[in-house]
C-alpha positions as CSV (number, residue, x, y, z in Angstrom):
1,M,24.3,38.6,-42.1
2,K,24.4,36.4,-45.0
3,R,21.1,35.2,-46.8
4,I,19.9,31.7,-47.6
5,L,17.3,30.4,-50.0
6,G,16.0,26.7,-50.2
7,I,13.8,24.7,-52.3
8,G,12.2,21.6,-51.6
9,N,9.0,19.8,-51.4
10,A,6.5,21.5,-49.3
11,L,5.4,18.5,-47.1
12,T,3.5,18.5,-43.9
13,D,5.0,15.7,-41.6
14,I,2.5,13.1,-40.1
15,L,4.1,11.6,-37.2
16,A,3.4,8.6,-35.2
17,V,5.5,6.3,-33.0
18,L,4.7,2.5,-33.8
19,P,4.8,-0.1,-31.2
20,D,6.1,-2.4,-33.5
21,D,6.7,-2.9,-37.5
22,T,3.3,-4.3,-38.3
23,L,2.5,-1.4,-40.3
24,L,5.5,-1.4,-42.0
25,K,4.8,-4.7,-43.4
26,K,1.6,-4.3,-44.3
27,Y,2.5,-1.1,-46.6
28,H,5.8,-3.1,-47.6
29,L,8.1,-0.4,-46.0
30,P,11.4,-1.2,-45.3
31,I,12.7,0.2,-42.1
32,G,15.0,3.5,-42.8
33,S,13.5,3.9,-46.3
34,M,11.5,6.7,-48.0
35,Q,8.8,5.5,-50.4
36,H,6.6,7.5,-52.4
37,V,2.8,6.4,-52.5
38,D,-0.2,7.3,-54.5
39,A,-3.2,9.1,-52.9
40,T,-5.1,6.3,-52.3
41,T,-2.3,4.5,-50.5
42,G,-1.5,7.8,-48.6
43,D,-4.9,8.1,-47.4
44,L,-5.1,4.5,-46.0
45,I,-1.9,5.0,-44.4
46,W,-3.2,8.2,-42.7
47,K,-6.0,6.7,-41.6
48,D,-4.3,3.8,-40.1
49,L,-2.0,6.1,-38.4
50,K,-4.9,8.4,-36.8
51,E,-5.9,5.1,-34.6
52,L,-2.3,5.4,-33.1
53,G,-2.2,9.2,-32.5
54,I,-0.4,11.2,-34.7
55,Q,1.3,14.9,-34.7
56,Y,1.2,17.3,-37.5
57,V,4.4,19.3,-38.3
58,A,5.2,21.5,-41.3
59,G,8.2,19.7,-42.8
60,G,10.0,19.1,-45.7
61,S,14.0,18.3,-45.8
62,A,14.8,21.7,-47.2
63,A,12.1,23.8,-45.5
64,N,13.2,22.1,-42.2
65,T,16.8,23.5,-42.8
66,I,15.5,27.0,-43.7
67,T,13.3,27.1,-40.8
68,C,16.4,26.8,-38.4
69,T,18.5,29.2,-40.6
70,S,15.9,31.8,-39.8
71,I,15.7,31.2,-36.1
72,F,19.4,31.7,-36.3
73,G,18.9,35.1,-37.4
74,M,19.9,34.3,-41.2
75,P,17.5,35.9,-43.6
76,S,15.9,33.0,-45.1
77,S,13.5,32.1,-48.0
78,F,11.9,29.0,-49.4
79,I,10.4,28.0,-52.6
80,G,7.9,25.2,-53.2
81,K,4.2,24.3,-53.9
82,V,1.2,23.3,-52.0
83,G,-2.5,22.8,-52.3
84,D,-5.4,24.9,-51.6
85,D,-6.3,23.0,-48.5
86,E,-5.7,22.7,-44.7
87,L,-2.3,21.0,-44.9
88,G,-1.1,23.8,-47.4
89,H,-2.5,26.6,-45.4
90,L,-0.7,24.9,-42.3
91,F,2.4,24.9,-44.2
92,R,2.3,28.4,-45.3
93,S,1.3,29.7,-42.0
94,D,4.4,27.9,-40.1
95,Q,6.8,29.6,-42.6
96,E,5.1,33.0,-41.9
97,Q,5.4,32.2,-38.1
98,Y,9.2,31.6,-38.5
99,G,9.7,34.7,-40.7
100,I,10.6,32.8,-43.7
101,R,10.0,34.8,-46.8
102,S,8.6,32.4,-49.0
103,T,7.5,31.6,-52.4
104,L,4.8,29.0,-52.3
105,L,3.0,28.6,-55.5
106,R,-0.1,26.9,-55.7
107,G,-0.9,23.3,-57.2
108,R,-3.8,21.4,-58.5
109,Q,-3.3,18.4,-56.3
110,A,-4.0,18.2,-52.5
111,S,-0.8,19.5,-50.4
112,G,2.1,16.9,-50.0
113,R,2.4,15.1,-46.8
114,S,5.2,12.9,-45.2
115,M,3.9,10.1,-43.1
116,V,6.7,9.2,-40.8
117,F,6.8,6.0,-38.8
118,I,9.2,6.0,-35.6
119,T,10.2,2.4,-34.7
120,G,12.6,0.7,-32.3
121,A,14.7,1.9,-29.6
122,N,16.9,4.0,-31.7
123,A,14.1,6.2,-32.9
124,E,14.5,4.9,-36.5
125,R,12.5,6.7,-39.0
126,T,10.6,5.4,-42.3
127,F,8.8,7.6,-44.5
128,A,5.8,7.2,-46.7
129,V,5.6,10.5,-48.9
130,Y,2.6,11.5,-50.9
131,L,3.9,14.5,-53.0
132,G,0.7,15.9,-54.1
133,A,1.1,19.6,-55.0
134,A,4.7,19.7,-54.3
135,M,5.3,17.3,-56.9
136,E,3.9,20.0,-59.4
137,L,6.7,22.5,-59.2
138,E,8.1,22.6,-62.3
139,A,11.6,24.1,-64.0
140,E,9.4,26.9,-65.8
141,D,8.3,28.0,-62.2
142,L,11.7,29.3,-61.5
143,S,13.0,32.7,-62.5
144,P,16.5,34.3,-62.1
145,E,14.9,37.1,-60.0
146,M,13.9,34.3,-57.4
147,F,17.6,33.6,-56.6
148,E,19.2,37.2,-56.9
149,G,20.7,38.6,-53.5
150,Y,21.5,35.3,-52.0
151,D,24.4,34.0,-50.3
152,Y,23.5,30.5,-50.1
153,F,21.5,28.1,-51.8
154,H,20.1,24.8,-50.2
155,I,18.6,22.0,-52.1
156,E,17.4,18.7,-50.9
157,G,17.9,15.1,-52.8
158,Y,14.2,14.5,-52.8
159,L,13.7,16.7,-55.7
160,V,15.6,14.5,-58.2
161,Q,12.0,13.0,-59.0
162,N,12.0,16.0,-61.7
163,L,15.6,16.1,-62.7
164,A,14.9,19.4,-65.0
165,L,13.6,21.3,-61.9
166,C,17.0,20.3,-60.1
167,R,19.1,21.2,-62.8
168,R,17.4,24.5,-63.5
169,A,17.5,25.6,-59.7
170,I,21.3,24.7,-59.3
171,E,22.0,26.5,-62.6
172,L,20.1,29.7,-61.6
173,A,21.8,29.5,-58.0
174,R,25.0,29.3,-59.8
175,Q,24.5,32.1,-62.1
176,A,23.5,34.4,-58.9
177,G,26.9,33.4,-57.5
178,C,25.5,31.5,-54.5
179,I,27.2,28.8,-52.4
180,I,25.5,25.9,-53.2
181,S,24.7,23.0,-50.6
182,L,22.9,19.8,-51.2
183,D,21.2,17.3,-48.7
184,M,21.3,13.6,-50.4
185,A,18.2,13.0,-48.5
186,S,17.7,9.1,-48.6
187,Y,19.8,6.0,-49.7
188,N,17.1,4.8,-52.1
189,V,16.9,8.4,-53.6
190,V,20.7,8.1,-54.4
191,E,20.8,4.7,-55.6
192,S,17.8,5.4,-58.1
193,N,19.7,8.7,-59.5
194,S,23.5,8.1,-59.0
195,I,24.6,9.2,-62.4
196,F,22.7,12.5,-62.0
197,L,23.6,13.3,-58.7
198,H,27.3,12.6,-59.5
199,E,27.2,14.9,-62.1
200,M,25.5,17.6,-60.3
201,V,28.0,17.4,-57.4
202,D,30.9,17.6,-60.1
203,K,29.9,20.4,-61.5
204,Y,27.8,22.6,-59.3
205,I,27.7,21.6,-55.4
206,D,30.1,23.2,-53.0
207,I,28.7,21.4,-49.9
208,V,27.3,17.6,-49.6
209,F,25.6,16.4,-46.5
210,A,24.9,12.9,-46.6
211,N,24.4,10.3,-43.6
212,E,26.2,6.7,-43.7
213,T,23.7,4.9,-45.9
214,E,23.6,7.6,-48.5
215,S,27.4,7.8,-48.7
216,R,27.7,4.3,-49.1
217,A,25.2,4.5,-51.9
218,F,26.6,7.4,-53.6
219,T,30.6,6.1,-53.4
220,G,30.3,2.3,-53.0
221,M,32.6,2.6,-49.9
222,S,31.2,1.1,-46.6
223,D,33.7,2.5,-44.4
224,P,32.6,6.1,-43.6
225,E,36.0,7.9,-43.7
226,Q,36.7,6.4,-47.0
227,A,33.1,7.6,-48.5
228,L,33.9,10.8,-47.0
229,E,37.3,11.3,-48.7
230,E,35.6,10.1,-51.9
231,I,32.8,12.7,-51.8
232,A,35.4,15.4,-50.8
233,R,37.1,14.8,-54.2
234,H,34.1,16.0,-55.9
235,C,33.2,19.2,-54.1
236,S,34.6,21.8,-51.6
237,I,33.1,20.4,-48.3
238,A,31.9,17.1,-47.8
239,V,29.9,15.7,-44.3
240,V,28.8,12.4,-43.3
241,K,26.5,12.2,-40.4
242,L,26.8,9.2,-38.2
243,G,23.9,9.4,-35.9
244,K,24.9,8.6,-32.3
245,Q,28.6,8.6,-33.4
246,G,28.6,11.9,-34.4
247,S,30.0,13.3,-37.9
248,L,32.9,13.6,-40.4
249,V,33.7,16.7,-41.9
250,R,36.3,17.1,-44.6
251,S,37.4,20.0,-46.8
252,G,40.7,19.1,-49.1
253,Q,42.9,17.4,-46.7
254,E,41.5,18.7,-43.9
255,W,39.1,16.7,-41.6
256,H,37.6,15.9,-38.5
257,R,35.6,13.6,-36.6
258,I,33.1,15.3,-34.4
259,Q,31.3,14.0,-31.6
260,A,27.7,13.9,-31.0
261,W,26.7,16.6,-28.7
262,P,24.6,14.9,-25.6
263,G,21.0,14.4,-25.8
264,E,18.2,12.0,-25.1
265,A,17.2,10.8,-28.3
266,V,13.3,9.9,-28.5
267,D,12.7,10.7,-32.4
268,A,15.5,11.5,-34.9
269,T,13.1,13.1,-37.5
270,G,14.9,16.3,-38.9
271,A,18.1,15.6,-37.1
272,G,19.9,15.7,-40.5
273,D,18.0,18.7,-41.6
274,T,18.8,20.7,-38.5
275,Y,22.5,19.7,-38.7
276,A,22.8,21.3,-42.1
277,A,21.3,24.3,-40.8
278,G,23.7,24.8,-38.0
279,F,26.6,23.9,-40.2
280,L,25.6,26.4,-42.9
281,Y,24.8,29.2,-40.4
282,A,28.6,28.8,-38.9
283,H,29.8,28.6,-42.4
284,S,28.3,32.1,-43.0
285,L,29.9,33.5,-40.0
286,G,33.4,32.5,-41.4
287,L,33.8,29.7,-38.7
288,P,36.3,27.1,-39.3
289,L,35.3,23.8,-40.8
290,L,35.6,22.1,-37.2
291,A,33.2,24.7,-35.5
292,C,30.6,24.1,-38.3
293,G,30.6,20.7,-37.5
294,E,30.3,21.2,-34.0
295,V,27.5,23.9,-34.4
296,G,25.7,21.2,-36.6
297,S,26.0,18.9,-33.8
298,I,24.9,20.9,-30.9
299,I,21.4,22.0,-32.7
300,S,20.8,18.4,-34.1
301,A,20.9,17.2,-30.5
302,K,18.3,19.2,-29.4
303,V,15.9,18.3,-32.0
304,V,16.1,14.4,-31.5
305,E,14.8,15.1,-27.9
306,I,11.3,16.1,-29.3
307,I,8.9,14.3,-31.4
308,G,9.0,16.0,-34.9
309,T,11.3,18.7,-36.2
310,K,10.5,21.9,-34.3
311,I,12.7,22.5,-31.3
312,D,11.0,24.3,-28.3
313,I,12.0,27.5,-27.0
314,P,14.0,26.1,-23.9
315,R,15.8,23.9,-26.3
316,W,16.8,26.7,-28.8
317,K,17.6,29.3,-25.9
318,A,20.1,26.4,-24.6
319,A,21.3,25.8,-28.1
320,K,21.9,29.3,-28.7
321,A,23.8,29.8,-25.5
322,E,26.3,27.1,-26.2
323,I,26.7,28.0,-30.0
324,R,27.5,31.7,-28.7
325,E,30.3,30.2,-26.1
326,L,31.6,28.1,-28.9
327,V,31.7,30.9,-31.5
328,G,33.2,33.1,-28.9
329,R,36.1,30.7,-28.7
330,Y,37.0,31.5,-32.3
331,G,37.2,34.9,-31.8
332,I,34.2,36.0,-34.0
333,G,31.9,37.3,-31.0
334,D,28.1,37.5,-31.0
335,R,26.2,38.4,-34.3
C-alpha cells in the first residue's frame, strides 16, 4: 500500500448550527468565507457559540484528509503544531485513535481552533479561525527525514499564511519523490496569494483540488469547465468540486463530469477534504481518473450526512462496500 504524508494547521473544529446569520453579521464574517481572528475575538465567538450548543471535532483540512486515508488503509502521517492544552491533547489522541503516525510539535500559544458556522438549507459553512500554535509551525521545523519513504504528500492551501513553510514543505516532498497534491482551501486564500499559488502549481504540484469559487479565484474564469481546463494546463490532474452538482476531473485531454453520490446533506464541513482522501486512495491503487473521482464522490456523500468531519462506522462500512464494488469493476481487486 502506498504511503501518504500530510501537513497543515492542526485545529479543533468547534461546530454550531445557526438559526440565522445574526452572529455572522456581528463578527463581519461573509457567508462561505474563511476569516482569521485574533485570540480575543476567537474567545468571544467561542463564548457566543457555546450558548447555541457546540460539537468539538479534531480537524484542519489536511488532517481531515489524512484521517480518511488512514481509515482506507493507507499508512498515513501528519505534521502539525499544537499547544500544551486540552484542545491540543484532544487533537493528538484523535490522531492516535485513527492510527495516524503524527509529528505534532509543541507551540507556545494555545492550540488552534476553527469555529464553524453552519447556516441555511444548503448547510453553508463559514469559518472563523484562530490559528494559535498551528501558526508557529515554521520552515525550520521541517527536515528531509520527515518526508522520506512517502509516495504522496498532501498540503492545504491554508498554510500560505507562511510562504517559507509552504515552499520548503513542497520542495522537500519533491526531493523525496512524492506525488504532491494541493487543496486550495478557500477562495479568499486564493485571491490573497494568487501569484505564489500559481508559482507552486506550475513548479511542483501534481494534483490540484479546488471548489467552484476557488477555481474562479485561481483562473478568473466563471465557467467551471473552463476553469478546470485552465488549472489542468499547469498540473497533471485538476479537480473542481461542485457540491450537489458533483465534480469535474481532468488530466491532459481526458476529462469527466462526475455526479454527486446520493446523500442527505446536513453539514458540508469536511466534504472537500474527504473527497480528496477518496480520490488519492483510488489514485494510489492505480485506478483510472474517472474511478478516482467516483471514489471521492462516494465518501464525501457520507460525511455530509453528519455534523462534523468524522464519518460514523455504519457509513464507513457502507462506503467501503460501495467502493469495493466499484474497484472490482476495474479489475483491481480488494486491497
